[in-house]
C-alpha positions in Angstrom: 29.1 -3.1 -4.6 31.9 -1.2 -3.0 33.6 2.0 -3.8 36.5 4.0 -2.4 35.6 7.2 -0.8 37.9 9.9 0.8 37.4 8.3 4.2 37.7 4.7 3.1 35.7 2.0 1.3 31.9 2.2 1.3 30.1 -1.1 0.9 26.5 -0.5 -0.3 23.6 -1.7 -2.4 24.3 -5.4 -2.3 22.4 -8.5 -1.0 25.4 -10.0 0.9 28.6 -8.7 2.4 30.7 -11.7 3.4 33.5 -11.0 5.8 33.7 -14.6 7.1 37.2 -15.1 5.6 38.7 -12.2 7.5 40.8 -12.9 10.7 42.1 -9.7 12.1 40.5 -6.4 13.2 42.7 -4.5 10.8 41.2 -6.4 7.9 38.0 -4.3 8.5 39.8 -1.0 9.0 39.6 0.1 5.3 35.8 0.0 5.5 34.4 3.4 6.4 30.7 2.7 6.0 28.2 -0.1 5.2 24.7 0.8 3.9 21.8 -0.8 2.1 23.0 -4.3 2.5 20.6 -7.2 3.2 22.9 -9.5 5.1 26.4 -9.0 6.6 28.4 -12.1 7.6 31.1 -11.5 10.3 33.4 -13.7 12.3 32.5 -13.6 16.0 36.1 -12.6 16.8 35.6 -9.4 14.8 32.3 -8.4 16.3 33.8 -5.3 18.1 35.6 -4.1 15.0 32.5 -4.5 12.9 30.4 -2.7 15.4 32.7 0.3 15.1 31.9 0.7 11.4 29.0 3.2 10.8 26.1 1.4 9.1 22.6 2.0 7.9 19.8 -0.1 6.4 21.5 -3.5 7.2 18.7 -6.0 7.5 20.6 -8.9 9.1 24.0 -9.5 10.6 25.2 -13.1 11.1 28.1 -13.8 13.4 29.9 -17.1 12.7 32.6 -19.0 14.6 36.0 -17.9 13.6 38.1 -20.5 11.6 35.2 -22.6 10.5 34.5 -23.7 6.9 31.7 -21.2 6.0 29.6 -21.9 2.9 27.3 -19.1 1.7 24.5 -19.5 -0.8 22.2 -16.8 -2.1 18.8 -17.6 -3.6 17.0 -20.9 -3.4 19.2 -23.8 -2.2 17.8 -27.2 -3.1 19.4 -30.2 -1.4 18.7 -33.7 -0.1 18.6 -34.3 3.6 22.0 -36.1 3.4 23.8 -33.3 1.6 23.6 -30.4 4.0 27.3 -30.5 4.8 30.0 -31.9 7.1 30.2 -31.5 10.9 32.8 -28.7 10.7 30.8 -26.7 8.2 28.8 -23.5 8.8 26.0 -23.2 6.1 24.5 -19.8 5.5 21.5 -19.4 3.1 20.3 -16.0 2.1 17.0 -16.9 0.6 15.2 -20.3 0.8 16.6 -23.6 2.0 14.5 -26.4 0.4 15.3 -30.0 1.7 13.8 -32.7 -0.6 14.4 -35.8 1.6 14.4 -36.5 5.3 17.4 -35.0 7.1 20.1 -37.4 8.3 23.5 -36.9 10.1 26.1 -35.6 9.8 24.9 -32.0 9.7 26.8 -28.7 9.6 27.8 -27.3 13.0 25.4 -24.5 12.4 22.9 -23.5 9.7 21.8 -19.9 9.4 18.9 -19.1 7.0 18.1 -15.4 6.3 14.8 -16.4 4.7 12.6 -19.5 4.9 13.2 -23.3 5.4 11.1 -26.1 3.9 11.9 -29.7 5.0 10.2 -33.1 5.2 8.3 -34.0 8.4 10.4 -36.2 10.6 13.4 -33.9 10.2 12.4 -31.6 13.1 14.7 -33.0 15.8 18.0 -33.1 13.8 17.4 -29.9 11.8 16.3 -28.0 14.9 19.6 -28.8 16.6 21.6 -27.3 13.8 19.4 -24.3 12.9 20.6 -21.1 14.4 18.2 -18.9 16.4 17.0 -16.0 14.3 16.6 -18.1 11.2 13.5 -17.5 9.1 10.2 -19.4 9.2 10.3 -23.2 9.1 7.7 -25.3 7.4 7.6 -29.1 7.4 5.7 -31.0 4.7 4.6 -34.6 4.4 7.3 -36.6 2.5 6.5 -39.5 0.1 8.6 -41.8 -2.1 8.7 -40.6 -5.6 7.5 -37.2 -4.7 8.6 -34.5 -7.2 9.5 -31.0 -6.0 9.2 -28.4 -8.7 10.9 -25.1 -8.3 10.2 -21.8 -10.1 11.9 -18.6 -9.2 12.1 -15.0 -10.5 9.1 -13.5 -12.2 6.6 -16.4 -12.2 3.2 -16.6 -13.8 1.1 -19.7 -12.9 -2.0 -20.7 -14.8 -4.9 -22.8 -13.5 -3.9 -25.6 -15.9 -0.3 -25.6 -14.5 -1.5 -25.7 -10.9 -3.7 -28.8 -11.8 -0.3 -30.7 -12.4 -1.8 -33.1 -14.9 1.5 -34.8 -15.6 2.5 -35.2 -12.0 1.3 -37.0 -8.8 -0.9 -35.8 -5.9 2.1 -35.9 -3.5 4.2 -33.4 -5.6 5.2 -30.0 -4.2 5.5 -26.7 -6.0 7.8 -24.0 -4.8 7.6 -20.5 -6.4 9.9 -17.8 -5.2 10.0 -14.2 -6.3 7.2 -12.2 -7.9 4.4 -14.7 -8.4 1.0 -14.1 -10.0 -1.7 -16.7 -10.7 -3.9 -16.0 -13.7 -7.1 -17.7 -15.0 -9.6 -19.7 -13.0 -8.2 -22.3 -10.6 -10.6 -25.1 -10.1 -8.3 -27.7 -8.7 -4.7 -27.9 -7.4 -2.8 -31.1 -8.2 0.0 -30.5 -5.7 0.0 -31.6 -2.1 1.6 -28.3 -1.1 2.3 -25.0 -2.9 5.0 -22.9 -1.2 5.2 -19.3 -2.3 8.0 -17.1 -1.0 8.1 -13.4 -2.0 5.3 -11.3 -3.4 2.1 -13.2 -4.5 -1.0 -12.1 -6.3 -3.9 -14.5 -7.0 -7.4 -14.2 -8.3 -10.0 -13.5 -5.5 -12.5 -16.0 -6.9 -9.9 -18.8 -6.6 -8.9 -18.0 -3.0 -10.9 -20.8 -1.5 -9.2 -23.3 -3.8 -5.7 -22.1 -3.3 -5.5 -21.2 0.4 -5.9 -24.7 1.8 -2.8 -25.9 0.0 -0.7 -22.7 -0.1 2.0 -21.7 2.3 2.7 -18.1 1.6 5.8 -16.4 3.0 5.9 -12.7 2.1 3.3 -10.3 0.8 0.1 -11.8 -0.5 -2.8 -10.1 -2.3 -6.0 -11.4 -3.9 -6.9 -9.2 -6.9 -10.4 -8.5 -8.3 -11.4 -8.1 -11.8 -11.1 -11.5 -13.5 -8.3 -13.9 -14.0 -6.4 -12.0 -16.7 -5.0 -8.8 -15.1 -2.4 -6.5 -16.6 0.8 -7.4 -14.7 3.8 -5.1 -14.4 6.9 -6.7 -12.9 8.3 -3.3 -11.7 7.1 0.3 -11.7 4.3 1.2 -14.0 3.7 4.7 -15.3 0.3 4.9 -17.0 -0.9 7.8 -19.1 -4.1 8.5 -21.1 -2.8 6.5 -24.0 -2.8 3.3 -21.9 -6.4 3.7 -20.9 -7.5 4.6 -24.4 -5.7 1.5 -25.8 -7.5 -0.9 -23.5 -10.5 -2.5 -25.3 -12.0 -4.0 -22.1 -11.9 -3.5 -18.3 -8.9 -5.2 -16.6 -7.4 -5.5 -13.2 -4.0 -4.1 -12.4 -1.2 -5.9 -10.6 2.0 -3.9 -10.1 5.1 -5.4 -8.4 6.5 -2.0 -7.8 5.2 1.6 -7.8 2.1 2.7 -9.8 2.3 6.2 -11.2 -0.8 7.6 -12.9 0.1 10.5 -15.2 -1.5 13.8 -16.0 -4.4 13.8 -18.4 -6.0 10.6 -17.0 -9.6 11.2 -15.9 -11.7 9.6 -13.3 -14.0 8.4 -16.1 -11.1 6.6 -17.8 -10.1 4.8 -14.6 -13.6 3.8 -13.7 -14.4 2.5 -17.2 -11.2 0.5 -17.7 -10.0 -0.6 -14.3 -11.8 -3.2 -12.2 -9.3 -3.5 -9.3 -5.8 -2.4 -8.3 -3.1 -4.3 -6.5 0.2 -2.5 -5.9 3.2 -3.9 -4.0 4.6 -0.4 -3.6 3.3 3.2 -3.7 0.5 4.5 -5.8 0.9 8.1 -7.0 -1.8 10.0 -9.0 -3.1 13.5 -9.6 -5.1 14.8 -6.6 -8.4 14.4 -8.3 -7.8 10.7 -8.8 -6.8 9.8 -5.3 -10.4 8.9 -4.3 -11.0 6.6 -7.2 -7.7 4.8 -6.6 -8.6 4.3 -2.9 -11.9 2.9 -4.0 -10.5 0.5 -6.5 -7.4 -0.6 -4.6 -7.9 -4.1 -3.0 -4.3 -4.1 -1.7 -1.6 -1.4 -1.7 1.5 -2.3 0.3 2.8 1.3 0.3 1.1 4.6 0.3 -1.5 6.3 -2.0 -0.3 9.8 -2.5 -1.1 12.8 -4.7 1.6 13.7 -7.3 1.8 17.2 -5.8 1.8 16.2 -2.2 0.1 13.9 0.4 -3.1 12.1 -0.7 -6.5 13.1 0.5 
């Protein structure tokens, strides 16, 4: 989003700030600050004017040739290898570029991917010429006629039955992007390749089955405590009532911060929680820090006491 401040316009808290259509340095003059923006797109001719703008927490800046036809896509872009664009295009993907058939010419003049690329084998030479340096990870998969590519995005829950792909073929590919959790026992995977981009949590007992076919790009954790964890797709604040309401021990998977409230005892946690996976910070009363540290299989942030640093 952008808002007008006394010193000019502040652009902040947005995934993409696209200035590729601007042509003159004065076009950037009204902007006083850029902050908390994942990707900024700037014409090469305006690089100096852009550099003069104070900025913070900008993950990626992409400079594009001035005057070109710039196409910007956010999220997962799925396209055939013959549909990437014309020779005078510049394609920018903020997310994942998934190419479902072998790449053929013509190709865009330049392809920038602030994320990951998945393409059929045999496309390496052509695609490599067009991909800009600094693009994300590139994976090439075996391509077969009649191959189905299934795409899931957002908050994705996969069961063992779904991963078996009973209605599909062994050459099929599954792509899951976002917050992905696998529940239940996985005994077989009916996809040639499973691509996971984002945050992934899978059952530890099924790790040997999933890892040989999985390409994971992002944060991955293998949770303990059975195949039916309590999953929170965001922050989770848990008080005594939550633990009293549980009728059997469970694992916790939190795609955010975990906050354990006052009144929760160590006995409650040990009795009802078999394992903890947190993709953020875990905060708890000081007397519970030790048990959280013992039960946590993966915490991608910090474990801290609610009144200060953890023990």
